[in-house]
C-alpha positions in Angstrom: 94.4 97.2 110.5 94.1 95.4 107.3 90.5 95.0 105.7 90.6 91.5 103.6 88.7 90.4 101.0 88.3 87.0 99.6 86.8 86.4 95.8 86.7 84.2 93.1 83.6 82.5 91.2 81.3 80.2 92.9 83.2 77.0 93.6 86.3 78.6 93.8 86.9 76.8 97.3 87.5 80.4 98.9 84.9 79.5 101.8 86.8 76.4 103.1 89.8 79.0 103.9 87.9 81.2 105.6 87.5 80.2 109.2 91.2 79.0 108.9 92.7 82.6 107.8 90.6 84.3 110.7 92.0 81.7 113.3 95.3 82.5 112.0 95.0 86.0 112.7 93.1 85.9 115.7 96.2 83.9 117.1 98.1 87.0 116.7 96.1 88.5 119.8 93.9 90.8 117.5 90.0 91.0 116.7 89.0 89.3 113.7 85.5 90.2 112.4 84.4 87.8 109.7 81.7 88.7 107.4 80.0 88.2 103.9 78.5 90.2 101.1 75.6 90.0 100.3 74.8 90.1 103.9 76.4 90.9 107.1 73.9 92.8 108.7 70.3 92.0 109.8 68.9 94.0 106.8 71.7 92.8 104.2 70.8 89.0 105.1 67.3 89.9 104.3 68.7 91.4 101.0 70.8 88.1 100.2 67.8 86.3 100.4 66.4 88.2 97.6 69.2 88.7 95.5 70.0 85.0 95.9 66.3 83.9 95.1 64.2 86.2 93.4 64.6 86.8 89.7 64.9 90.7 88.9 66.5 92.9 86.4 70.1 93.1 86.2 70.1 96.8 87.3 67.8 96.3 90.5 70.2 93.1 91.3 73.3 95.7 91.4 71.4 98.3 93.1 70.5 96.0 95.8 74.3 94.5 96.1 75.3 98.2 96.7 72.4 98.7 99.2 73.3 96.0 101.3 77.0 97.1 100.8 75.9 100.6 102.3 74.6 99.3 105.4 77.3 96.6 105.9 79.9 99.0 105.8 77.9 101.5 108.4 77.1 98.9 110.6 80.0 96.2 110.5 83.3 97.0 108.3 84.0 100.6 109.4 83.2 100.1 113.0 85.4 96.9 113.2 88.2 98.8 111.4 87.8 102.0 113.4 88.6 100.1 116.9 91.7 97.9 115.3 90.0 94.6 114.1 91.1 92.6 111.2 87.8 92.5 108.8 87.6 89.5 106.6 84.6 89.8 104.1 83.9 86.9 101.8 83.5 88.9 98.8 83.2 92.8 98.3 82.6 95.1 95.5 85.2 93.4 93.4 82.3 90.8 93.2 79.9 93.5 92.1 82.3 94.2 89.1 82.9 90.8 88.3 79.3 89.4 88.2 77.1 92.2 87.6 79.6 93.7 84.8 81.5 90.8 83.6 78.8 88.4 84.0 75.5 90.6 83.5 77.5 92.9 80.9 76.4 96.6 83.0 78.5 99.2 82.3 81.5 99.4 84.8 80.9 103.5 84.9 77.8 102.9 86.4 79.2 100.8 89.1 81.9 102.9 89.2 79.5 105.9 90.3 77.8 103.6 93.1 81.3 102.5 94.5 82.3 106.2 95.1 79.2 107.3 96.5 78.7 103.9 98.6 82.4 103.6 99.6 83.7 107.2 99.8 87.1 105.7 98.8 87.3 103.0 101.4 89.2 99.9 99.7 90.4 96.3 100.9 94.0 96.3 101.9 94.2 92.8 100.8 92.1 91.0 98.4 93.0 87.2 97.6 91.4 85.7 94.5 90.9 82.0 94.5 91.0 81.4 90.7 90.0 78.0 89.4 89.1 76.7 85.9 85.5 76.9 85.3 85.1 73.4 84.8 86.5 72.6 88.2 84.3 74.9 89.8 81.0 73.4 88.1 82.2 69.9 89.3 82.4 71.1 92.7 78.8 73.3 92.9 77.3 69.5 91.4 78.0 68.3 94.8 75.6 71.0 96.2 71.7 69.7 96.6 70.4 73.2 96.1 71.9 76.0 94.1 71.1 79.5 94.3 70.1 81.8 91.3 73.7 82.7 90.5 75.2 79.0 91.3 72.6 77.6 88.4 74.2 80.2 85.7 75.6 78.8 82.5 79.4 77.7 82.1 79.7 81.0 79.6 78.6 83.1 82.5 81.2 82.1 84.9 83.9 82.5 82.1 83.3 86.0 81.8 83.2 86.4 85.8 86.7 84.4 85.9 87.8 86.7 83.3 86.7 89.9 84.5 87.9 89.0 88.1 91.4 88.6 86.4 91.5 91.9 84.8 90.7 93.4 88.2 93.8 91.6 89.8 96.0 93.3 86.7 94.4 96.4 87.6 94.8 96.7 91.3 98.3 94.4 91.6 99.1 96.0 94.7 96.2 94.7 96.6 95.3 91.6 94.9 97.2 88.2 95.6 96.1 85.0 93.2 96.1 81.9 94.8 95.6 79.0 92.4 92.4 77.1 93.9 93.0 73.6 91.8 95.9 73.3 94.2 95.4 70.8 97.4 94.3 72.7 101.0 97.6 72.2 102.2 99.4 74.0 99.5 96.7 76.8 99.4 97.0 77.4 102.8 101.1 77.4 102.6 100.8 80.1 100.1 98.1 81.8 102.8 100.9 81.5 105.4 103.2 83.5 103.4 100.7 86.2 102.7 99.9 86.5 106.3 103.5 87.1 107.3 103.8 89.7 104.9 100.7 91.7 106.8 
C-alpha cells in the first residue's frame, strides 16, 4: 500500500488538505494512518517540542530529526504498511534535506548517511509538494498568533528551503507531484483527486 508524504515550506498550506486526502482514501475502504514529523510517537512528540522551541546547533537539530524518524518508522509507519494500510505523513525525509541542508547549510552527504542508516532504503511511494511563493507563505504565517522556531526564520531561509524542495522534485520525478499552493482549495483538491485516481 502507498506511503504518501506531504511537503512544503511553512505556510504552503499542505495541512489544509491532509484530513481531506485521508477521507478520500478511507472512502476506498482501506485503513488510513495519518501522522506527522517530527512526531508521530510519544517520544517523537517530545522531541518535536524540543526541536520547534529550543535553540540548538544545526547538527543537533538534524540528528534529533532522524532520531524521531527512527522511532516513527519502527512504531507507526512500518507496522501500518506491513498490514496493508495507507500511510499519510505530514513531512518526512525530504523536509530534512530541504530544511537542514537547504535552509541550514548542512552537507547533503551527512544526511544521506543518516537516511541510509535510519530508513534502510524505505522511501515514500508518492510525495505531494505544495509549492508557493515565499511572500505568500509569509502572509499566511503572519495570521498565526504564535510561531515556532522554524516559522520565525527569515525570508532568505525559506527561499533556500523552497529551492531545495524543487531540486529534490527534479531529482526524484517518479514520486514527486508538485501542486501550486497559490491556487484555490477547490483547484488543489481537483488536482489531488486526479492524483488519487492514479494510485
